[in-house]
ZAMARGU-4260 file (C-alpha; in steps of 0.2 Angstrom, whole numbers, plus 5000, padded with zeros to 4 digits):
<rodrens>
0) 5208/5222/5390 | 5225/5214/5389 | 5228/5201/5376 | 5234/5184/5383 | 5252/5187/5376
5) 5252/5204/5385 | 5248/5197/5402 | 5261/5183/5399 | 5274/5197/5395 | 5269/5207/5410
10) 5270/5191/5422 | 5287/5187/5414 | 5293/5205/5417 | 5287/5204/5435 | 5295/5187/5438
15) 5311/5193/5431 | 5311/5209/5442 | 5308/5198/5457 | 5322/5186/5452 | 5333/5201/5449
20) 5329/5207/5467 | 5333/5191/5474 | 5349/5189/5465 | 5354/5207/5471 | 5349/5203/5489
25) 5359/5187/5489 | 5374/5195/5481 | 5374/5209/5493 | 5374/5197/5507 | 5389/5188/5500
30) 5398/5204/5497 | 5394/5209/5515 | 5400/5193/5522 | 5416/5194/5511 | 5419/5212/5518
35) 5417/5206/5536 | 5429/5192/5533 | 5442/5204/5525 | 5440/5215/5540 | 5443/5201/5552
40) 5458/5195/5543 | 5465/5212/5542 | 5462/5215/5561 | 5471/5199/5566 | 5485/5203/5554
45) 5487/5220/5562 | 5486/5213/5580 | 5499/5200/5576 | 5511/5213/5568 | 5509/5224/5583
50) 5513/5210/5595 | 5528/5206/5585 | 5534/5224/5585 | 5531/5225/5603 | 5541/5210/5607
55) 5555/5216/5596 | 5554/5233/5605 | 5555/5224/5622 | 5571/5215/5617 | 5579/5231/5609
60) 5575/5244/5622 | 5587/5245/5636 | 5595/5258/5647 | 5613/5256/5654 | 5609/5266/5669
65) 5594/5274/5677 | 5600/5291/5671 | 5598/5285/5653 | 5580/5283/5656 | 5576/5300/5662
70) 5573/5308/5645 | 5561/5294/5640 | 5551/5296/5657 | 5551/5315/5655 | 5543/5313/5638
75) 5530/5300/5644 | 5525/5311/5658 | 5523/5326/5646 | 5513/5315/5634 | 5500/5309/5647
80) 5499/5324/5659 | 5503/5339/5647 | 5515/5346/5659 | 5534/5346/5657 | 5543/5340/5673
85) 5562/5342/5676 | 5567/5325/5682 | 5583/5324/5692 | 5583/5307/5700 | 5576/5289/5697
90) 5574/5275/5708 | 5563/5260/5713 | 5552/5259/5728 | 5559/5248/5742 | 5547/5234/5738
95) 5550/5236/5720 | 5532/5239/5715 | 5535/5256/5705 | 5548/5267/5698 | 5550/5284/5707
100) 5556/5299/5698 | 5560/5315/5708 | 5559/5332/5700 | 5570/5347/5704 | 5555/5355/5712
105) 5552/5340/5723 | 5537/5332/5715 | 5537/5313/5715 | 5532/5305/5698 | 5528/5287/5702
110) 5526/5275/5687 | 5517/5259/5693 | 5511/5244/5684 | 5498/5242/5697 | 5492/5258/5706
115) 5482/5248/5719 | 5497/5238/5724 | 5507/5254/5726 | 5495/5263/5737 | 5492/5247/5747
120) 5511/5247/5752 | 5513/5266/5752 | 5498/5273/5763 | 5506/5290/5765 | 5506/5293/5747
125) 5487/5296/5747 | 5489/5311/5759 | 5500/5320/5746 | 5486/5323/5734 | 5490/5311/5720
130) 5485/5315/5702 | 5484/5299/5692 | 5485/5297/5673 | 5484/5281/5662 | 5500/5277/5653
135) 5496/5265/5638 | 5499/5264/5619 | 5485/5276/5616 | 5492/5290/5627 | 5510/5290/5624
140) 5515/5279/5609 | 5514/5261/5604 | 5529/5255/5614 | 5527/5265/5630 | 5525/5249/5640
145) 5541/5242/5634 | 5550/5258/5638 | 5544/5258/5656 | 5549/5240/5658 | 5566/5244/5652
150) 5567/5258/5664 | 5561/5247/5678 | 5575/5235/5674 | 5587/5249/5674 | 5582/5254/5692
155) 5583/5236/5698 | 5565/5229/5697 | 5567/5211/5691 | 5549/5204/5692 | 5537/5214/5682
160) 5519/5210/5678 | 5514/5209/5660 | 5502/5223/5658 | 5496/5234/5644 | 5494/5249/5654
165) 5504/5258/5668 | 5499/5272/5679 | 5508/5289/5682 | 5505/5295/5699 | 5510/5313/5702
170) 5513/5317/5721 | 5515/5334/5727 | 5530/5339/5737 | 5532/5331/5754 | 5535/5347/5764
175) 5519/5356/5757 | 5508/5341/5760 | 5515/5339/5778 | 5512/5357/5782 | 5494/5356/5776
180) 5491/5340/5786 | 5498/5348/5802 | 5487/5363/5800 | 5501/5376/5798 | 5496/5392/5790
185) 5508/5406/5787 | 5502/5422/5795 | 5509/5439/5794 | 5513/5448/5810 | 5502/5462/5816
190) 5511/5478/5819 | 5504/5492/5829 | 5509/5508/5820 | 5500/5521/5830
</rodrens>
């Protein structure tokens, strides 16, 4: 049997262990809350810093002529599609909803801030087998939207929506698409040799 002092010591040890467990649990909760607060403050700081850098890029990126924007658009198209296009001409659509870059092999690369608005005003583009890619800070660099806005201003687009993502629409050459629509098939002539 335990002496009364031994049972008091055991009860004190058990009470001390319970108190220690409560202190550890409370301090872990405080540490977890402090860690979450640091994470939130760091995230807000990073987002504010990125917004400031994007605004500085918006002010500093400009192209004197549409031809000056071709290398940037070529790089953006390579980043998002994985294909290198040889761009030769740059213009805006008639209704100024998109930037159109023509390649030397007659593909049209359309950079549109709103692909639905582009297709609504250019119904024939759907028949040219469009391939679409998202263009945003994750696919082609943190300041890609600002580069596209500067290129849009270089080709005469004055009103641009403030969007965080554009769309690259690659349209097949017009002649091939028109030939496929008309049902034209190239056939070799049959020769009777005997």
